[in-house]
C-alpha positions in Angstrom: 8.1 -9.3 0.1 9.4 -8.4 -3.3 9.6 -12.3 -4.1 5.9 -12.7 -2.9 4.7 -9.6 -4.8 6.5 -10.8 -8.0 5.1 -14.3 -7.7 1.5 -13.6 -6.4 0.9 -10.1 -7.8 2.0 -10.5 -11.4 -0.5 -8.9 -13.7 -1.4 -12.1 -15.8 -2.3 -13.8 -12.4 -4.3 -10.7 -11.2 -6.1 -10.7 -14.6 -7.0 -14.3 -14.5 -8.3 -13.9 -11.1 -10.4 -10.9 -11.6 -11.9 -12.6 -14.9 -13.3 -15.6 -12.9 -16.9 -15.2 -12.6 -17.7 -14.2 -9.0 -14.0 -13.9 -8.1 -11.6 -16.8 -7.3 -13.5 -19.4 -5.2 -13.0 -18.6 -1.6 -10.6 -16.0 -2.1 -11.0 -13.3 0.6 -8.1 -10.9 -0.8 -5.1 -9.2 0.6 -4.5 -7.5 4.0 -1.6 -5.0 4.1 0.2 -3.7 7.2 1.9 -0.2 7.1 4.1 1.8 9.4 3.3 5.2 10.8 4.7 6.8 7.7 2.6 4.6 5.4 5.2 2.4 4.1 4.0 -1.3 3.6 5.6 -3.6 6.1 3.8 -6.6 5.6 1.0 -8.4 3.7 -1.1 -11.5 4.0 -3.7 -13.3 1.8 -6.2 -15.9 2.4 -9.4 -17.5 1.9 -12.0 -20.1 2.6 -11.6 -22.5 -0.3 -13.4 -25.2 1.3 -16.4 -24.7 3.7 -15.2 -24.5 7.3 -11.4 -24.4 6.3 -9.5 -21.2 6.0 -6.1 -20.9 4.4 -3.4 -18.8 4.8 -2.2 -18.5 1.2 0.8 -15.9 1.9 2.3 -13.9 4.5 5.4 -11.8 4.1 6.8 -9.1 6.6 9.6 -6.7 5.7 13.1 -7.8 7.3 13.3 -4.5 9.5 9.7 -5.0 10.8 9.9 -8.7 11.9 9.5 -9.6 15.5 7.4 -6.6 16.1 4.1 -8.4 15.8 3.2 -7.4 12.3 2.9 -11.0 11.2 0.7 -11.9 14.2 -1.5 -9.0 13.7 -1.9 -9.9 9.9 -2.7 -13.6 10.8 -5.0 -12.4 13.3 -6.9 -10.1 11.0 -7.1 -12.9 8.2 -8.4 -15.4 10.9 -11.1 -12.9 11.8 -12.1 -12.5 8.2 -12.1 -16.3 7.6 -14.2 -16.9 10.7 -16.7 -14.3 9.2 -17.0 -16.7 6.2 -17.5 -19.8 8.4 -14.0 -21.2 8.9 -13.7 -23.3 11.9 -10.1 -24.4 11.2 -7.2 -22.7 9.4 -4.3 -24.2 7.3 -1.0 -23.2 5.9 1.4 -24.8 3.6 5.0 -24.0 4.2 7.4 -24.1 1.1 9.8 -26.4 2.8 9.8 -28.7 5.8 12.6 -26.7 7.5 11.0 -23.3 6.5 12.1 -20.4 8.8 8.5 -19.4 9.5 7.8 -22.7 11.2 8.3 -21.5 14.6 6.2 -18.6 14.0 3.2 -20.7 13.0 4.0 -23.2 15.8 3.8 -20.4 18.4 0.4 -19.4 16.9 -1.0 -22.9 17.7 -0.5 -24.6 14.4 0.2 -28.3 14.5 1.6 -30.6 11.5 -1.0 -32.5 9.3 2.2 -33.4 7.2 5.7 -32.3 7.1 4.8 -29.0 5.2 1.1 -28.5 6.2 -0.3 -27.2 9.4 -3.6 -26.5 10.9 -5.2 -25.0 13.9 -8.8 -24.7 15.3 -10.1 -21.0 15.1 -13.6 -21.2 16.5 
C-alpha cells in the first residue's frame, strides 16, 4: 500500500487532478477499507473513462488483511459505483504478465484481453 500511495497519491499528481476543470475525465475517486479499530487495510481507485467501460486503476490490501475478503469487497464497491455511471464492462491492467494478483482477478471473472489486460461484464 505504501508503494501505491507514494505513486498514486503524490501531492503533484493530486494537485494536477484537482486542477482539471470538472475533475479528471471519468475519475470516480478512492474507496478505503478499514479494520474495526479504524486502521486502513485496503484501498481501490477506479473510474469510467470511456462510456460503458469501468476501469480498476489501483487496488491494494495490507499484507495482514489479505485473503479475508477486503480486496473482493473493494472491487465489489468499485463495481457498484461504476455501474451507477453506466459501466457494462470492467477492465484492469496488471503491472506484469505474471502478477501475483492474476488469480484474484481470474476468480472474480476477469478474462484476458491481452497478456496484461483483463475484462469482465458487470451488467
